[in-house]
N, C-alpha and C positions, 0 to 999 in steps of 0.2 A: 504494500500500500504506500503510495507516494507521500512523502512528508511535505508540508507547506514550505515554500521557499521564501525566506525573509527578503524584504525589499526596502529601499531607502525610506527614511521618515520624511513625509511631506504633510502639509496642512492646508485646508481650504482657505482661500484668500479672505473669505467672509469672517473668519474668526479674529477677534481682537488680539493685538500683539501680546497683551498680558496673559491671555489664555494660552497662546502658543508657548510662551515662556514657562508657564506652569507645567505644561506637558513635558518640557525638557528638563525639569528638575530631576536630578538623579533619585531614583527610588530603589529601595533594597530589592534584590533579586527575589523572585517568588520562591519560597522555600517550603518544603513539605512540613517541616517542624514548626516554623513560624516563631520560634522563641518560647521561653517559659510562659509568657503571658499571652501569646498570640497563636497558639497551636489549634488547628482544626483539621479535619480529615478531608483533604482535597479529593481523594479518590471516591469518598462517599458522595461528594458533590457531583462528580462526573457521572457516577452510577445513577444517582437520583434524577439528574437532569435528563440523562439518556433514557432511562426506563419509565420515568413518570411524566416527561414532557415530550421528548422527541418521538418515541415510539407510539404512544397513544395519539399524539397530535398528528403525525403523518398517517396513522390508521384512520383518523377522522377525516382527513383530506381525501384519502383513497375511497372511503365509504361514501363521501359526498360527491366524488367525481363520477362514480358509476351511475347514479341517477341522472346526471347531466347527459351522459351517453344515451341512456334509455329514453329520456324525454326528447332528445334531439331526433332520434330515430322515429319516435312516435309522431312528432310534429311533421316530419317529411312524409310519413305514410298517411296521416290524416290531419292536414293543416287547418288552422283556425286560430282566432285570437286567444282562446283559452289554452290551447296547446302551446302557443308561443309564450304566453305568460308563465306556463309551467316550466318551460326550459329556462326562462330568465330567472325564475325563483330558484331553481336548482343550481344554476350558475352562481347566483349570489351566495347561496349557502356554501358552495365549494370554495368560492373566493374568500369567504370569512375564515374557513379552516386553513386555506393556503397562507393567508397573510399572517395568521398567528404563528406560523413556523418560519417566518422570514429571518428571524434571528439566527437560524441554523444555516448560514450561508458558507458552509464548509463540508468536507466529507463528500457524501453522495451528491450534494448539490453542485459541487465544483470539481471534484476529483474523478479521474478515470478509475475503473471502467464505466462509471455511471454518468457523471456530469449531466444531471437531469435538470438543473436549475434553468439554464437558457431555454431548454425545450418547453418548460412549463410557464416561464414568466418573462419572455422577451418583450420589452416595451421601451419607448412608444411603438405602437404598431406601424409598420411600414405599409400604409394603406395602398400606396401605388403598386407595391409588389403583390399584395393580395389581389387587387383588381386586375393586374396583368395576368396572374395565374387563372383567375376566374374567366377572363376573356380569351384564354387560350384553349387548346384542345388536349392538353396533357390529362391523363386519367386522374380522377380524384377519389380513388378507392382508399380504404383504410391502409392498405399496404403501401400504396404510392405516397400518400401523405406522410407516412412514417419515415420515408426516406428524404423528405424535404428539409431545408434548413430551419433552424430554430425560429427565424423571423416569420415563418409561414405556418406555425402551429402553436399550440399552447393556449393558456387561458385568455391572454389579451386578444388573440385572433378570434377566439370564440366570442368574446365580448363585442368585438367590432361587427361580426356577422349577426349577432343577436340584437344589438341595440342601435346600430346605425340606421337612421331613418330611411336611407336609400335601400336598405336591405329588407325592410319590413314587408313591403308588398310582395317581393320575390319569395320570402319565406312563407307567407300566407298562401301563396299559390302552390308551394310544395313541389313534389316530384311530378305532379300531374299538370304543372304549368308549362310555360314555354321553355326553351333551351336554357335561358339565363336562370330562371327559377329552379329548374332541375339541377343545374350545375351548382348553384349556391347551396341548395339543400344537401347535395352529395358532399360538398366540401364541409359544411357544418357537421354532418353526421360523422365524417371521417376524422375531423379535428377532435370532436368530442370523444370519439372512441380512443384516439391516441392519447388524449389528456388522461382518460381513465386508466389506460395502460401504463403511462408514465407515472401517474400518482401511485399506482399499485407497486411499481418497481421501486419508487422512492421509499414507500413504507417498508417493503421487504428488504431493502438495502439496510435499514436500521434494525429491523425486527430480529429477535433471537432465532426464530424459525426460518429466517432468510439468510442474508449475508452477515447479519449480526454486527453491523457497525456500532451499535450501542455497546456491545461487549468489548469491541476493539477500542472504542473511545475510553471506556472505563479502565481498560487494561493498559493504557498508554504507559510506556516505559518497560513493559513486560513483552514477552514473545507474542507476536501478532498484534501488538497495540497500534493504535492509529497514529500516535505521536511518540516522539522519542522518549518523553518522560511525562509524568503526570503534571508537572509544573507547566510544561509547554501547552498541554491540553487545557489546563485550567486557565492559563493566560489567553488562549484562543477564545474560550467561552466568554471571558470578561471583555476582551476586545470586541467581540461580535455584538455585545449589547451596546457598546459605544458606537460602533460603525453603523448599526441598524438605525439608531437615532440620527446620526450624522447624515445618512442617506436620505432619511425623511426630510431633514432640514434642507439639504442641498439639492437633491434631485426632485423631490416632490413638492417643495415650496419655493426655494430660492430661484431655481431655473424657470419655473412657470411665472414667477413674479418678474423675471427679467432683471434681477438685482445686479448681476455681474456685468451685463452688457448695457444696462441703462435703456434697454429697448422698450420697456413697458411690459404689460402682461402678455404672456405667450401661452394661451390656453391649450394649444396643440401639444404642449409638453406635460400636461397634467396626466397623472396616472389614472387609469380607469375612467377616462373622460367620456366615453360613449354611454356607459351605464350610470355616470354621475356618482360613482362610489368612492371617489378619491379620498374624501375626508374619513369615511368609514374604514377604508383600507389602512390608513395610518392608526386609527383607533384600535383596530384589530391587531396591528403589529405591536402596539403598546401592551396588549394583553399577553402576547408571547414573551415580551421582555419581563413582565411581571411574573410569568410562570417560571422563567429561568431563575429569577431572583428567589422565588419561593421554593423551587425545586420540584414543582408538580403543577399540572394543569389546574387542579383544584386544591384548596388548602387542606393539608393533612399533617398530622403531627410527625409522621415518619419521613417527611420530605427534608432534603438537605440541599438547598440551592445556594446561590451566592450569599444569601442571608445568613447562612451558618457561619461564614467567615466574618461578616459584619457584626453579628451579635457577640463574637469573641473579641474582635479587635476594636471596633468603633460602634458600640450599641447605640450611641446617640444618633447615628446616621439612619437607623432603621425607620423610625417614624418619618424622617425627612424624605427618605426615598418614596414612601407612599404618598406623602404630601406633594412632592414634585411631580410624581406620575399623575396624580389626580388633577393637579393644576394644568398639566399639559393636555390631558384628555378634555378638560373643561374648555380650554382655549380652542381646541379643534372643534368641539361641539358648538361653540359660540359663533363659528363662521356660518353664515347663512348658505346652505347648499344650493346649487352645486358649486364646487371650487372653481370650475372653469369660468363661471360668470362672476363669482365673488371677487376674483382677482381685480376686476374693474369696478364692480358695483359696491363692494365692501372691502376696500383695501386696508382700512384700519384694523378690521377684525382678522384679516389674513396676516397682516404684520404682527398682530398680537400673538397669533398662533405660531408664527415663525420664531418670535422671541421666546415663547414658552418651550418650544422644541429645542432651541439653542440652550436655554437654561438647563433643561434635562440633560442635554449632551455634556455640558460643562460639569454638572454634578456627577455624572457617571465617570467621565474621563479624568476628573481631578480627585474628588473626594472618595468615591467608591473604589476606583482603581487603586489609588494610593493606599487606602485603608487595607486593601487586599494584597498589597505589595506586587502589583502588576503594572508594568510599563505599557502605555498605550503605543501601539505600533502604527504602521502606515496602512491606511484604508485602501484596499486594492481597487476601489471604485473611484478614488480621487482622480480627477482629470478626465473622466468620461464625459 
């Protein structure tokens, strides 16, 4: 199993200089013992997060993706507004499950032989490529679509086909309509089937009864472990919480706001812009971060997430974590949906959401990470 390759340390231009400097302050190396007053079981954290967050979370995504496939096939066979609404509702449920797992952007998501992340969540959708494919004559069977590039499959392409106003009439005509309607329905059914297949592969990659990446993650440092030692695996977990929030700030808010370019709102860069689910995507992602902090999808006394280390080393940060998370969620909920129109119609609320996400990023990157003796590394999506 290939180990992650370290890359140079860079920082987003939008971060204040003081924050960048605080990242660069030398922190003690992550140590399994943690000292007489700071010891906690990192391996127990890895096991709890893998077994009680990643495995059931990806199972939930796989279980939600199957009904999308089935509803898409049913729509094409018997089209109508109710059938279309059913597929959209199933897609939304699967999207919620998918976004809760966004914090796990390592292992089966990015590493071979799986590398399932791009196939499941490549965005923004390249609509011109999708339309070019639909306007051609290449077969759109399940097998043919499985061989296409990541930009032509996955949940965002499904969203475009399901929610784009231009597609609604074609989907309502179904397989019994003209050639365009038939081709769009064939593509929808094939993409939905491939999403279900890939979501199942992702779950089985983590599952003990599958490739057992959960076990390999927990065994880091031992034979067959995913990382060279448990400290590196623990550091990856902490870093991913920071990066996930940073990505929300930079890719999902800053770029659509046009902050870096000064170009003004750019709604075409909004995540999930066709379904208008952008704000809920981020809220669901926060739920995944909370689960990693707790060590389980649902609160349980046997969980051992990042919180286990905080309660040993800096118990004063525990309540602040939940306060900061709640404030960020509230700021996102205060933006009048959808985000694509709020960028222009409600810029103050969008800016407040940006500042709340930035504050959460700072809190995780400085206080939580330093309390856990983890150095924040380079976010591999910087510069995208």
